[in-house]
PAZAPA-4460 file (N, C-alpha, C; in steps of 0.05 Angstrom, whole numbers, plus 32768, in hexadecimal, padded with zeros to 4 digits):
% residues 341
    n_x    n_y    n_z   ca_x   ca_y   ca_z    c_x    c_y    c_z   seq   type   mol
   8012   7FE8   8001   7FFE   7FFF   8001   8012   8019   8002     1      M     A
   8026   801A   8012   803A   8030   8012   8046   8036   7FF8     2      L     A
   804E   801B   7FEC   805D   801D   7FD2   8048   8029   7FBD     3      R     A
   8031   8022   7FBC   801C   802C   7FAA   8019   804B   7FAB     4      D     A
   8018   8053   7FC8   8014   806F   7FCE   802D   807F   7FC3     5      S     A
   8045   8073   7FC8   805E   807E   7FBF   805F   8083   7FA0     6      K     A
   8055   806E   7F94   8056   806F   7F77   8043   8082   7F6B     7      S     A
   802E   8084   7F74   8017   8098   7F6E   8021   80B4   7F71     8      N     A
   802F   80B8   7F89   803C   80D3   7F8F   8052   80D7   7F78     9      K     A
   8063   80C5   7F74   8079   80CA   7F5D   806E   80D1   7F44    10      E     A
   8057   80C4   7F3C   8049   80CA   7F22   8040   80E5   7F23    11      K     A
   8031   80EF   7F3B   8027   810A   7F3C   803C   811F   7F3B    12      E     A
   8054   8116   7F47   806B   812A   7F49   8076   812E   7F2A    13      D     A
   807B   8116   7F1D   8083   8118   7F02   8070   8125   7EF0    14      Y     A
   8056   8124   7EF6   8041   8131   7EE4   8044   814D   7EE7    15      G     A
   8048   8157   7F00   8047   8171   7F06   8061   817D   7EFA    16      C     A
   807C   8170   7EFB   8093   817A   7EF2   808D   817E   7ED4    17      R     A
   8083   8169   7EC6   8080   8169   7EAB   806D   8180   7EA1    18      K     A
   8058   8183   7EAF   8046   8198   7EA9   8054   81B5   7EAC    19      N     A
   8064   81B8   7EBF   8072   81CD   7EC4   8088   81D8   7EAC    20      K     A
   8095   81C1   7EA5   80A6   81C4   7E8F   809A   81CD   7E76    21      K     A
   8081   81C1   7E70   8072   81C9   7E59   806A   81E6   7E5A    22      V     A
   8062   81EE   7E71   8058   8209   7E76   8071   821D   7E73    23      M     A
   808B   8213   7E7C   80A0   8221   7E7A   80A8   8226   7E5B    24      Q     A
   80A6   8211   7E4B   80AD   8214   7E2F   8098   8225   7E20    25      R     A
   807F   8223   7E29   806C   8231   7E1B   8070   8251   7E21    26      F     A
   8078   8256   7E3A   807C   8272   7E3F   8096   827D   7E30    27      L     A
   80A9   826C   7E2C   80C1   8276   7E20   80BB   8279   7E00    28      I     A
   80AB   8267   7DF6   80A3   826A   7DDA   8091   8283   7DD8    29      N     A
   8081   828A   7DEA   8072   82A0   7DE7   8081   82BA   7DEB    30      F     A
   8095   82B8   7DFB   80A9   82CF   7DFD   80B6   82D6   7DE2    31      K     A
   80BF   82C1   7DD7   80C9   82C7   7DBB   80B9   82CD   7DA4    32      Y     A
   80A0   82C7   7DA7   808B   82CA   7D90   807C   82E2   7D93    33      A     A
   8079   82EC   7DAC   8069   8304   7DB3   8075   831D   7DB1    34      F     A
   8069   8330   7DA1   8074   834A   7D9D   805B   835C   7D9C    35      N     A
   8057   836D   7DAF   8040   837B   7DB2   8042   8392   7D9F    36      P     A
   8057   8399   7D90   8057   83AA   7D79   804F   839E   7D61    37      R     A
   8048   8385   7D60   803F   8379   7D4A   8025   836C   7D4B    38      K     A
   8010   837A   7D51   7FF6   8371   7D56   7FEA   835C   7D41    39      P     A
   7FF4   8362   7D27   7FE7   8351   7D11   7FF7   8338   7D11    40      L     A
   800D   8335   7D1B   801D   831C   7D1F   800E   830B   7D34    41      L     A
   8006   8316   7D48   7FF7   830A   7D5F   7FDB   82FF   7D54    42      I     A
   7FCE   8310   7D45   7FB6   8307   7D3D   7FB6   82EE   7D25    43      L     A
   7FCE   82F3   7D18   7FD2   82DB   7D03   7FDA   82C3   7D12    44      R     A
   7FE9   82C2   7D27   7FEE   82AA   7D37   7FD5   829E   7D44    45      L     A
   7FC3   82AF   7D4F   7FAB   82A3   7D59   7F98   8296   7D43    46      I     A
   7F9A   82A6   7D2F   7F86   829B   7D16   7F93   8280   7D0E    47      W     A
   7FAE   827E   7D0C   7FBB   8264   7D01   7FB3   824C   7D13    48      N     A
   7FB6   8252   7D31   7FAE   823D   7D44   7F94   8234   7D41    49      F     A
   7F82   8246   7D3C   7F63   8242   7D36   7F63   822F   7D1F    50      I     A
   7F6E   8236   7D09   7F70   8225   7CF1   7F7C   820B   7CF2    51      R     A
   7F8E   820A   7D05   7F9E   81F0   7D09   7F8D   81DD   7D1D    52      I     A
   7F84   81E8   7D32   7F76   81D6   7D49   7F58   81D2   7D41    53      L     A
   7F4B   81E5   7D36   7F2F   81E1   7D2F   7F29   81D5   7D15    54      I     A
   7F37   81E2   7CFF   7F33   81DC   7CE4   7F47   81C6   7CD8    55      F     A
   7F5A   81BC   7CE9   7F6D   81AA   7CE4   7F7F   81AE   7CCD    56      K     A
   7F86   81C8   7CC8   7F97   81D2   7CB1   7FB5   81CA   7CB8    57      K     A
   7FC5   81C5   7CA0   7FE0   81BF   7CA4   7FF0   81D9   7C9A    58      C     A
   7FF7   81EC   7CAC   7FFC   8207   7CA4   801B   8206   7CA7    59      L     A
   8026   8217   7C93   8043   8221   7C92   8045   8232   7CAA    60      L     A
   8060   8231   7CB7   8066   8240   7CCC   807D   8253   7CC7    61      R     A
   8092   8246   7CBD   80AE   8250   7CBC   80BA   8252   7CA0    62      Y     A
   80C1   8267   7C97   80CF   8267   7C7D   80EE   8271   7C80    63      V     A
   80FF   8261   7C7B   811C   8266   7C7F   8128   826D   7C64    64      D     A
   8131   8285   7C60   813F   828D   7C47   815C   8293   7C49    65      L     A
   816B   8287   7C39   8189   828E   7C35   818A   82A3   7C22    66      S     A
   8193   82BC   7C29   8193   82D0   7C15   81AD   82D1   7C06    67      I     A
   81C1   82C1   7C0D   81DA   82BE   7BFE   81EE   82AF   7C0E    68      G     A
   8202   82A4   7C01   8215   8294   7C11   8230   82A3   7C15    69      Y     A
   8230   82B9   7C12   8249   82C8   7C19   824C   82C9   7C38    70      K     A
   8265   82C3   7C41   8269   82C5   7C60   8283   82CC   7C65    71      C     A
   8287   82D5   7C7C   82A4   82E1   7C85   82B3   82CB   7C96    72      N     A
   82A6   82B3   7C98   82B2   829B   7CA7   82B4   8285   7C92    73      L     A
   82C4   8272   7C95   82C5   8259   7C86   82C3   8240   7C98    74      S     A
   82AC   823B   7CA1   82A6   8227   7CB5   82A7   820C   7CA6    75      C     A
   82B5   81F6   7CB4   82B9   81DD   7CA8   829E   81CD   7CA2    76      P     A
   8289   81D4   7CB0   8271   81C7   7CB0   825B   81D3   7CA0    77      H     A
   8262   81EB   7C91   824D   81FA   7C84   823F   81EB   7C70    78      C     A
   8222   81ED   7C6D   8217   81DF   7C58   820E   81F1   7C40    79      F     A
   8213   820C   7C46   820E   8221   7C32   8222   8224   7C1E    80      A     A
   8222   8211   7C0A   8239   8213   7BF6   822B   821A   7BDB    81      I     A
   8237   822E   7BCD   8228   8239   7BB8   822D   8222   7B9E    82      P     A
   821A   8221   7B91   821B   820D   7B7A   820F   821E   7B60    83      R     A
   8218   8215   7B49   820F   8224   7B31   81F0   821E   7B2E    84      Q     A
   81E1   8235   7B2C   81C4   822F   7B27   81BB   823E   7B0E    85      K     A
   81A1   8236   7B07   8195   8240   7AEF   8190   825E   7AF4    86      E     A
   8183   8262   7B0C   817D   827F   7B11   8190   828B   7B24    87      F     A
   8192   82A4   7B25   81A2   82B4   7B37   8195   82B7   7B4F    88      G     A
   81A2   82C9   7B64   8196   82CD   7B7A   817A   82DA   7B7C    89      R     A
   8168   82CF   7B8A   814B   82D9   7B8B   814D   82F3   7B98    90      M     A
   8144   8309   7B86   8143   8326   7B96   812D   8329   7BA9    91      P     A
   8132   833D   7BBA   811C   8343   7BD0   80FF   834A   7BC1    92      P     A
   80FE   8357   7BAC   80E6   835D   7B9E   80D7   8340   7B9A    93      S     A
   80E5   832C   7B90   80D7   8311   7B8B   80D0   8304   7BA4    94      Y     A
   80E3   8305   7BB8   80DD   82FB   7BD0   80C2   8307   7BDB    95      F     A
   80BB   831E   7BD9   80A5   832A   7BE1   808C   831A   7BD8    96      A     A
   808C   830F   7BBF   8077   8301   7BB7   8075   82E5   7BC4    97      K     A
   808C   82D9   7BCA   8090   82C0   7BD6   8082   82C3   7BF3    98      V     A
   8089   82DA   7C00   807F   82E1   7C1C   8060   82DE   7C1D    99      V     A
   8054   82EB   7C09   8039   82EC   7C08   802D   82CF   7C06   100      K     A
   8039   82C3   7BF3   8032   82A4   7BEF   8034   8296   7C07   101      D     A
   804A   8299   7C15   804F   828C   7C2C   803B   828F   7C42   102      A     A
   8035   82A8   7C45   8023   82B4   7C5A   8006   82A5   7C56   103      M     A
   7FFF   82A3   7C3C   7FE5   8296   7C35   7FE6   827A   7C40   104      K     A
   7FFD   826E   7C42   8003   8250   7C4B   8001   824E   7C68   105      L     A
   8005   8268   7C75   8005   8268   7C93   801D   8271   7C9E   106      G     A
   8032   8276   7C91   804C   827F   7C9A   804C   8298   7CAC   107      A     A
   8056   8299   7CC3   8059   82AF   7CD5   8074   82B6   7CDD   108      V     A
   808A   82A8   7CD4   80A3   82AA   7CDD   80B6   82AA   7CC6   109      N     A
   80C4   82BD   7CC0   80D8   82BE   7CA8   80F2   82C3   7CB4   110      F     A
   8104   82B1   7CAE   8122   82B1   7CBB   8134   82B6   7CA2   111      S     A
   8149   82C5   7CA5   815E   82CA   7C91   817A   82C1   7C9C   112      F     A
   8185   82AF   7C8B   819F   82A6   7C8E   81B0   82AA   7C78   113      Q     A
   81CA   829C   7C75   81DB   829F   7C62   81E7   8286   7C5A   114      G     A
   8203   8286   7C56   8218   8299   7C5E   8211   82A6   7C78   115      G     A
   821B   82C1   7C77   8217   82D4   7C8B   8204   82EA   7C81   116      E     A
   81EC   82EC   7C88   81DA   8301   7C7E   81E0   831C   7C85   117      P     A
   81F0   8321   7C9B   81F7   833C   7CA1   820C   834A   7C8D   118      L     A
   8217   8339   7C7A   822B   8344   7C67   821B   834F   7C4F   119      L     A
   81FF   834D   7C4E   81F1   8353   7C35   81E3   836D   7C38   120      Y     A
   81EA   8384   7C28   81DF   839D   7C2B   81C0   839C   7C25   121      P     A
   81B4   8389   7C18   8199   8384   7C11   8187   8376   7C25   122      D     A
   8195   836F   7C3D   8187   8360   7C52   816E   8370   7C5A   123      L     A
   816E   8389   7C5E   815A   839A   7C66   8145   8396   7C50   124      K     A
   8149   8393   7C38   8132   8391   7C23   8126   8379   7C26   125      D     A
   8132   8364   7C2C   8128   8348   7C2F   8115   8349   7C49   126      Y     A
   811F   8357   7C5D   8110   8357   7C76   80F5   8366   7C71   127      I     A
   80F8   837C   7C61   80E1   838D   7C5B   80CD   837C   7C49   128      K     A
   80DA   836A   7C38   80C7   835B   7C29   80B7   8346   7C37   129      A     A
   80C1   833F   7C4E   80B4   832B   7C60   809F   8334   7C73   130      A     A
   8096   834F   7C6D   8082   835B   7C7F   8084   8357   7C99   131      Q     A
   8097   8365   7CA6   809F   8362   7CC4   8087   836A   7CD8   132      P     A
   8077   837B   7CCC   8062   8382   7CDE   804B   836C   7CE0   133      H     A
   804E   8359   7CD0   803B   8342   7CD2   8047   8327   7CDB   134      K     A
   8061   8328   7CD9   8071   830D   7CDD   8087   8312   7CF1   135      N     A
   808E   82F9   7CFD   80A5   82F7   7D0E   80BD   82F5   7CFC   136      L     A
   80D2   8307   7D01   80E9   8307   7CEE   8105   82FF   7D00   137      I     A
   8112   82EB   7CF7   812A   82E5   7D02   8144   82E4   7CF1   138      S     A
   8158   82E8   7CFC   8173   82E7   7CED   8187   82D4   7CF7   139      I     A
   8194   82C5   7CEA   81A6   82B0   7CF1   81C2   82BD   7CEB   140      S     A
   81D3   82BD   7CFB   81ED   82CE   7CF7   8201   82C1   7D06   141      T     A
   821C   82C0   7CFE   8233   82B9   7D10   823A   82CA   7D24   142      N     A
   822F   82E2   7D25   8234   82F6   7D3D   824C   8305   7D3B   143      G     A
   825D   8302   7D25   8275   8311   7D24   826F   832B   7D1B   144      T     A
   825A   8332   7D0E   8253   834D   7D02   823D   835C   7D14   145      L     A
   8234   834F   7D2B   821C   8357   7D37   8223   836C   7D4E   146      L     A
   822A   8385   7D47   8232   8398   7D56   8215   83A5   7D62   147      T     A
   821A   83B5   7D75   8201   83C3   7D81   81F1   83D3   7D6B   148      I     A
   8200   83E2   7D5A   81F3   83F0   7D46   81E5   83DF   7D30   149      D     A
   81F1   83C9   7D28   81E3   83B5   7D17   81CB   83AB   7D25   150      M     A
   81CE   83A4   7D3D   81B7   8398   7D4B   81A0   83AC   7D4D   151      A     A
   81A7   83C9   7D50   8190   83DC   7D51   8185   83DF   7D35   152      K     A
   8194   83DC   7D20   818B   83DD   7D06   8177   83C4   7D03   153      E     A
   817F   83AE   7D09   816F   8397   7D04   8154   839A   7D14   154      L     A
   8153   83A5   7D28   813C   83AA   7D39   8129   83BE   7D2C   155      K     A
   8137   83D3   7D22   8127   83E9   7D13   8119   83E0   7CF8   156      S     A
   8125   83CB   7CEC   811B   83BD   7CD5   8105   83AB   7CDC   157      W     A
   8100   83A4   7CF5   80EA   8391   7CFA   80F4   8374   7D03   158      G     A
   810D   8371   7D05   8117   8359   7D10   8110   8352   7D2D   159      V     A
   8107   833B   7D33   80FE   8333   7D4F   8114   8322   7D5A   160      D     A
   8121   830F   7D4E   8132   82FB   7D59   814D   82FA   7D4B   161      I     A
   8163   82F7   7D5A   817C   82F2   7D4B   8187   82D7   7D57   162      V     A
   818E   82C5   7D46   8197   82AC   7D4D   81B5   82AD   7D47   163      T     A
   81C6   82AB   7D5A   81E4   82AD   7D5B   81F0   8290   7D5B   164      I     A
   81FC   8288   7D48   8207   826F   7D43   8224   826D   7D51   165      S     A
   822A   8257   7D5D   8243   8253   7D6B   824A   8236   7D6C   166      N     A
   825F   822E   7D5C   8265   8210   7D5A   8284   820C   7D62   167      D     A
   828B   81F9   7D6E   82A5   81F1   7D79   82B9   81F0   7D63   168      R     A
   82AF   81E4   7D4C   82C5   81DF   7D39   82C6   81F4   7D23   169      F     A
   82C0   820D   7D26   82C6   8222   7D14   82E3   8227   7D0F   170      R     A
   82E6   823A   7CFB   8303   8243   7CF6   8310   824C   7D0D   171      E     A
   82FF   825D   7D1A   8306   8265   7D36   82EC   8266   7D49   172      Y     A
   82F1   825F   7D61   82D8   825D   7D75   82D9   8276   7D85   173      T     A
   82C1   8281   7D87   82BD   829A   7D98   82AB   8294   7DAD   174      F     A
   82A8   827D   7DB8   8298   8274   7DCE   829B   8284   7DE6   175      Q     A
   82B5   8288   7DED   82BD   8297   7E03   82CB   82B3   7DFE   176      E     A
   82C8   82B8   7DE5   82D3   82D2   7DDB   82C1   82EB   7DE0   177      S     A
   82CC   8301   7DDE   82BB   831A   7DDF   82A8   831A   7DCC   178      K     A
   82AC   830F   7DB0   829A   8314   7D9C   8280   8308   7DA0   179      I     A
   8280   82ED   7DAA   8266   82E0   7DB2   8257   82ED   7DC5   180      F     A
   8264   82F5   7DDC   8256   8301   7DF2   824A   831C   7DE9   181      K     A
   825C   832C   7DDA   8253   8346   7DD0   823B   8344   7DBE   182      E     A
   8239   8330   7DAA   8224   832F   7D97   820B   8327   7DA8   183      S     A
   820C   8317   7DBC   81F0   8313   7DCD   81EB   832E   7DDC   184      I     A
   81FE   833B   7DE7   81F8   8350   7DF6   81ED   8368   7DE3   185      D     A
   81FA   836C   7DCC   81F2   837E   7DB9   81D2   8379   7DB1   186      S     A
   81CC   8362   7DAA   81B0   835B   7DA2   819E   835D   7DB8   187      A     A
   81A3   8355   7DD1   8192   835B   7DE8   818D   8379   7DEC   188      L     A
   81A2   8388   7DEC   81A3   83A7   7DF4   8190   83B5   7DDD   189      A     A
   8191   83A8   7DC4   8183   83B6   7DB2   8161   83AE   7DB2   190      A     A
   815C   839C   7DC5   8142   8392   7DC7   813A   837A   7DB5   191      G     A
   814E   836D   7DAC   814A   8355   7D9A   8148   833D   7DAF   192      L     A
   813B   8327   7DA7   813A   830F   7DB6   8151   82FC   7DA7   193      K     A
   815E   82EE   7DB7   8173   82DE   7DAE   8172   82C1   7DB5   194      V     A
   817D   82B3   7D9F   8180   8294   7DA2   819B   828F   7D9A   195      T     A
   81A8   8279   7DA5   81C1   826F   7D9F   81BC   8255   7D8F   196      I     A
   81CA   8254   7D79   81CC   8238   7D69   81E7   8229   7D68   197      A     A
   81E4   820F   7D6D   81FF   8203   7D6D   81FC   81E4   7D5F   198      T     A
   820E   81E1   7D50   820F   81C5   7D43   821F   81B6   7D53   199      V     A
   8213   819D   7D5F   8224   818D   7D72   822C   8174   7D64   200      L     A
   8243   816D   7D63   824E   8152   7D5D   8251   8144   7D72   201      T     A
   8256   8127   7D71   825A   8114   7D88   8273   811D   7D9B   202      S     A
   8285   8128   7D8B   829E   8134   7D9B   829A   8149   7DAE   203      Q     A
   8288   815B   7DA6   827E   8172   7DB7   826F   8165   7DCE   204      E     A
   825E   8152   7DCA   824F   8147   7DDC   8260   8139   7DF3   205      I     A
   8274   8127   7DE7   8285   811B   7DF8   8298   812C   7E0B   206      S     A
   82A2   8141   7DFF   82B2   8153   7E0D   82A4   815F   7E22   207      N     A
   828C   816A   7E1B   827B   8175   7E30   827E   8195   7E38   208      G     A
   829A   819C   7E37   82A0   81B5   7E40   8291   81CD   7E2F   209      G     A
   8294   81CB   7E13   8289   81DF   7E01   826A   81E0   7E08   210      F     A
   825C   81C9   7E06   8241   81C9   7E08   8238   81D5   7E23   211      L     A
   8246   81D0   7E3B   8240   81D8   7E55   8242   81F6   7E54   212      S     A
   8259   8202   7E46   8259   821F   7E47   8242   822D   7E36   213      K     A
   8238   821F   7E25   8221   8229   7E12   8209   8229   7E23   214      L     A
   8208   8212   7E30   81EE   820E   7E44   81EE   8224   7E5A   215      I     A
   8205   822B   7E63   820A   8241   7E78   8200   825C   7E6B   216      S     A
   820A   8263   7E55   8202   827A   7E47   81E4   827B   7E44   217      V     A
   81DA   8267   7E3B   81BB   8264   7E35   81AC   826A   7E51   218      S     A
   81B5   825E   7E66   81A6   8261   7E81   81A8   827D   7E8A   219      L     A
   81C5   828A   7E86   81CB   82A1   7E91   81B9   82B8   7E85   220      K     A
   81B7   82B6   7E6B   81A7   82CA   7E5E   818A   82C4   7E58   221      Y     A
   8181   82AD   7E60   8167   82A1   7E5E   8160   82A4   7E3F   222      R     A
   8173   8296   7E2F   816C   8298   7E10   816D   827C   7E07   223      I     A
   8160   8274   7DF2   815D   825C   7DE8   8179   8252   7DDD   224      I     A
   8182   8239   7DE2   819A   822C   7DD3   818D   8216   7DC3   225      L     A
   818F   821B   7DA9   8182   8207   7D93   819C   81F5   7D8C   226      M     A
   8197   81DB   7D91   81AD   81C4   7D8A   81A2   81BC   7D6B   227      I     A
   81B8   81BF   7D5B   81B5   81B3   7D3F   81C4   819C   7D3A   228      I     A
   81B8   8189   7D2F   81C1   816D   7D2A   81D8   8170   7D12   229      F     A
   81EF   8167   7D14   8200   8168   7CFC   81F7   8155   7CE5   230      P     A
   81FA   815F   7CCD   81EF   814F   7CB3   8204   814E   7CA1   231      V     A
   820C   8137   7C94   8223   8136   7C81   8218   8141   7C65   232      P     A
   8217   815B   7C65   8211   816A   7C4A   8226   8182   7C4B   233      I     A
   8225   8191   7C34   8239   81A7   7C32   8255   819E   7C31   234      G     A
   8265   81AD   7C43   8280   81A4   7C46   8282   8188   7C56   235      R     A
   8270   8185   7C63   8270   816B   7C72   8263   8152   7C62   236      W     A
   8260   8158   7C49   8254   8144   7C37   8260   812A   7C35   237      E     A
   8251   8112   7C39   8260   80F9   7C3B   826D   80F0   7C53   238      G     A
   826C   8105   7C69   827D   80FD   7C81   8265   80F4   7C96   239      N     A
   8260   80DC   7C93   824A   80D3   7CA7   8255   80D1   7CC3   240      N     A
   826E   80D3   7CC7   8279   80D2   7CE3   8271   80E7   7CF4   241      E     A
   8267   80FC   7CE5   8260   8114   7CF7   8242   8110   7D03   242      V     A
   8235   80FD   7CF9   821B   80FA   7D02   8218   80F0   7D22   243      M     A
   8204   80F9   7D2F   8203   80EF   7D4B   81FB   80D3   7D4F   244      L     A
   8201   80C4   7D63   81FC   80AD   7D6B   81E0   80AB   7D7C   245      T     A
   81D3   8098   7D7C   81BB   8092   7D8F   81BF   809C   7DA9   246      E     A
   81D8   8097   7DB5   81DE   80A4   7DD2   81DE   80C0   7DD0   247      G     A
   81EA   80CB   7DBD   81ED   80EB   7DBA   81D1   80F8   7DBA   248      D     A
   81C0   80EC   7DAC   81A5   80F6   7DA8   8194   80F4   7DC1   249      I     A
   8199   80DD   7DCE   818C   80D5   7DE7   8193   80EC   7DFD   250      S     A
   81AD   80F3   7DFB   81B8   8109   7E0E   81AC   8124   7E07   251      Y     A
   81A8   812C   7DEE   819D   8142   7DE4   8180   8144   7DEE   252      I     A
   8170   812E   7DED   8155   812D   7DF5   8156   812F   7E15   253      R     A
   8169   8126   7E1F   8169   812A   7E3F   816C   8147   7E44   254      Y     A
   8181   8155   7E36   8183   8171   7E3C   816C   8182   7E36   255      L     A
   815A   817A   7E21   8143   8188   7E1C   812F   8182   7E31   256      E     A
   812E   816C   7E3E   811A   8169   7E56   8125   8179   7E6E   257      E     A
   8141   817A   7E71   814C   8187   7E8A   814C   81A6   7E88   258      A     A
   814D   81B0   7E71   8152   81CD   7E70   813F   81D7   7E5B   259      Y     A
   8129   81E8   7E65   8114   81F2   7E51   811F   8205   7E3C   260      P     A
   8137   820F   7E3F   8141   8222   7E2C   8153   8210   7E16   261      Y     A
   8157   81F8   7E1D   8167   81E9   7E05   8151   81DA   7DF3   262      I     A
   8156   81DE   7DD8   8145   81D6   7DC4   814F   81C8   7DAE   263      R     A
   8140   81B6   7DA1   8146   81B2   7D85   812B   81C0   7D76   264      T     A
   812B   81C0   7D5B   8118   81CF   7D4C   80FD   81BE   7D4F   265      D     A
   80FE   81A4   7D5C   80E5   8195   7D62   80D1   81A1   7D73   266      F     A
   80DC   81B7   7D84   80C9   81C3   7D95   80BF   81DC   7D8B   267      Q     A
   80C3   81E3   7D72   80BE   81FF   7D67   80A5   81FE   7D56   268      A     A
   8097   81E7   7D54   807D   81E9   7D44   8068   81F5   7D51   269      N     A
   8052   81F6   7D44   8039   8200   7D4E   8031   81F6   7D68   270      Y     A
   802D   81DA   7D67   8028   81CC   7D7F   8031   81B1   7D80   271      Y     A
   8035   81A3   7D69   8041   8188   7D69   805F   8189   7D6B   272      K     A
   806B   8171   7D7A   8084   8172   7D7C   8090   815D   7D68   273      V     A
   80A6   8165   7D5A   80B0   8154   7D46   80BB   8164   7D2D   274      G     A
   80C4   8154   7D19   80CE   8160   7D04   80B9   8171   7CF3   275      C     A
   80BD   818B   7CF0   80AA   819B   7CE5   80AF   819D   7CC5   276      G     A
   80C3   8190   7CB9   80C9   8197   7C9E   80B4   8192   7C8C   277      A     A
   80AF   81A6   7C78   8099   81A7   7C66   807F   81AE   7C71   278      A     A
   807A   81A2   7C89   8060   81A7   7C95   805E   81C2   7C9F   279      K     A
   8072   81CA   7CAB   8072   81E7   7CB8   808B   81F5   7CB0   280      E     A
   80A1   81E8   7CA4   80BA   81F7   7CA0   80C2   81F2   7C80   281      I     A
   80CC   8207   7C75   80D5   8205   7C5A   80F3   8216   7C5A   282      I     A
   8102   820D   7C49   811E   821C   7C45   811F   8225   7C29   283      Y     A
   8127   823C   7C23   812B   8246   7C07   8147   824D   7C05   284      I     A
   8154   8245   7BF0   8170   824F   7BEB   8173   826A   7BDC   285      N     A
   818A   8274   7BD7   8189   8290   7BCA   817E   828F   7BAF   286      P     A
   817C   8277   7BA2   8176   8276   7B87   8156   8270   7B82   287      Y     A
   8149   826E   7B99   812D   8268   7B97   8123   824B   7B9B   288      G     A
   8138   823A   7B9F   8130   821D   7BA3   8125   8216   7BBE   289      E     A
   8111   8208   7BC0   8105   8201   7BD9   8108   81E6   7BE2   290      V     A
   8110   81E6   7BFB   8115   81CC   7C09   8103   81C7   7C24   291      F     A
   8100   81AD   7C28   80EF   81A9   7C42   80FF   81B0   7C5B   292      A     A
   8119   81AE   7C57   8128   81B4   7C6F   8147   81BE   7C65   293      C     A
   8153   81D0   7C70   816D   81D7   7C69   8183   81C0   7C66   294      P     A
   817B   81AB   7C76   818F   8195   7C75   8188   817D   7C66   295      F     A
   8172   817E   7C54   8169   816C   7C45   816C   817A   7C27   296      I     A
   8181   8178   7C19   8188   8187   7C02   817F   817B   7BEA   297      Q     A
   8162   817A   7BE6   8156   816F   7BD1   813E   8183   7BCC   298      I     A
   8144   8194   7BB6   812F   81A8   7BB2   8117   819E   7BA4   299      P     A
   80FF   81A9   7BAB   80E3   819E   7BA4   80D9   81B0   7B8E   300      F     A
   80E9   81C6   7B85   80DF   81D8   7B71   80EE   81F4   7B76   301      G     A
   80EB   8204   7B5E   80F8   821F   7B63   80E0   8232   7B5F   302      N     A
   80E1   8246   7B6F   80CC   825B   7B72   80CB   826B   7B59   303      L     A
   80DE   826C   7B47   80DD   827A   7B2E   80CB   826B   7B18   304      R     A
   80C6   8251   7B1D   80BA   8242   7B0D   809F   8239   7B17   305      R     A
   809C   8232   7B34   8086   8225   7B3C   807C   8238   7B57   306      I     A
   8063   823A   7B5A   805A   8247   7B71   8061   8239   7B8D   307      P     A
   8061   8248   7BA0   8069   8239   7BBB   8055   8225   7BC3   308      L     A
   803B   822B   7BC1   8024   821B   7BC8   8028   81FD   7BBB   309      W     A
   8031   81FF   7BA3   8031   81E6   7B92   804B   81D5   7B9C   310      K     A
   8061   81E5   7B9F   807B   81D9   7BAB   8075   81CC   7BC7   311      I     A
   8067   81D9   7BD9   8061   81CC   7BF3   804E   81B5   7BEF   312      R     A
   803C   81B9   7BDC   8029   81A1   7BD9   8039   8188   7BD0   313      E     A
   804F   818C   7BC0   8061   8175   7BB7   806E   816A   7BCF   314      R     A
   8078   817B   7BE0   8083   8170   7BFA   8074   815F   7C08   315      M     A
   8058   8169   7C0E   8048   815A   7C1E   803D   8140   7C14   316      L     A
   8041   813D   7BFB   803A   8122   7BEE   8050   810E   7BF6   317      K     A
   8066   8114   7BFE   807B   8102   7C05   8074   80F7   7C22   318      V     A
   8071   80DC   7C22   8065   80D1   7C3D   8077   80D8   7C56   319      P     A
   8090   80D6   7C4F   80A3   80DA   7C69   80A1   80F9   7C73   320      L     A
   8097   810C   7C64   8094   812A   7C6C   8077   812E   7C76   321      L     A
   8068   811B   7C7A   804F   8120   7C84   804B   811C   7CA0   322      Q     A
   8060   8116   7CAA   805D   810D   7CCA   8072   811F   7CD8   323      E     A
   8069   8123   7CF2   807A   8131   7D04   808F   811A   7D11   324      Y     A
   80A2   8114   7D03   80B3   80FE   7D0D   80C3   8106   7D28   325      H     A
   80C7   80F2   7D38   80D7   80FB   7D52   80F2   80F4   7D51   326      Q     A
   80FB   80F0   7D37   811B   80EC   7D31   811F   8100   7D18   327      N     A
   8137   810D   7D1B   813D   811D   7D06   8144   810D   7CEB   328      C     A
   8134   8111   7CD7   8135   8102   7CC2   814F   8103   7CAF   329      I     A
   815E   811C   7CB4   8173   8121   7CA6   818E   811B   7CB4   330      A     A
   818B   811D   7CD2   81A4   8120   7CE1   81A8   8109   7CF5   331      G     A
   8199   80F0   7CF2   819F   80DB   7D04   81AA   80C4   7CF1   332      E     A
   81BD   80B5   7CFC   81C9   809C   7CEE   81B4   808C   7CE5   333      K     A
   81B1   8083   7CCD   819E   8071   7CC3   8181   807C   7CC2   334      G     A
   8182   8098   7CC3   8168   80A8   7CC3   8154   80A2   7CAC   335      G     A
   813C   80A8   7CB1   8124   80A1   7CA1   812B   80AB   7C84   336      L     A
   8138   80C6   7C81   813A   80D0   7C67   814E   80C0   7C57   337      W     A
   8165   80B8   7C64   817A   80A8   7C58   816F   808E   7C50   338      A     A
   815C   8084   7C5E   8153   8067   7C55   8140   8067   7C41   339      R     A
   8133   8080   7C3A   8120   8082   7C26   812B   8088   7C09   340      C     A
   8144   808E   7C0C   8151   8098   7BF1   815C   807F   7BE3   341      L     A
***
């Protein structure tokens, strides 16, 4: 009888802890998405949840655009490698049309990456094309150019979130340097929200020191640390040794449970947990080619030839892309995507 009572008490305590963590993550997500200066964004988010929960619509959420591959670093793991294409770089004026089409499909978050997007003088034009008064705008940067003046400019253009990447195996590492800290401080001082993104290999997980420091930074500033799985594409093409083991992935899942600020993009969906590729996320390269995920380098069409709704329709006809998988279909050894090719 005492054992049963203790067991029930343990279950109740576990349930309370789990509910508390769910609420913590919801409040963190709300903090990043909410902007009182963007009432139209808030209304669009509410309407999207109504369409999803009541009308069972499968809505797009996030559009990731690489505006170009130029960069001031030369990271050994970079997947953004220029290739000869039929079309040149997609101009901001054309991207404005893509934004309208994406918003019809439900998109509320437009993200800009590179290369290094802060190197491009027309970044402001791309942001303007994304209708920042109606959408959540984010920038992915290596942080080396993110001064306080640049951060203030981004804020004035309508940017909400800056994602600062930091990886152990860069040409030079600035985890403990002034550049990394100052980039975070500059963004926060300008009123921007900040996340840290890091690609973790088995070596970084085994060593522990680098990851521990990133976790400390995340907790100190109360900012999201986004863990990205290594994928053998780009400069890592064919190097399957970089992929995480099952033990590595289990450890990352443990960290997600233990720390509400530690995430993979599985927690970024409207409300379902899992891989949102094609269903909620699309990636567009500088030439207008559309992918279900930045790490699945198979284009489903070019926006100069095919409208976005039709390209996404193609994606959602692929059985593998119809589910919110609990495994990264690109970044796990023997992953689903590899087995279907």
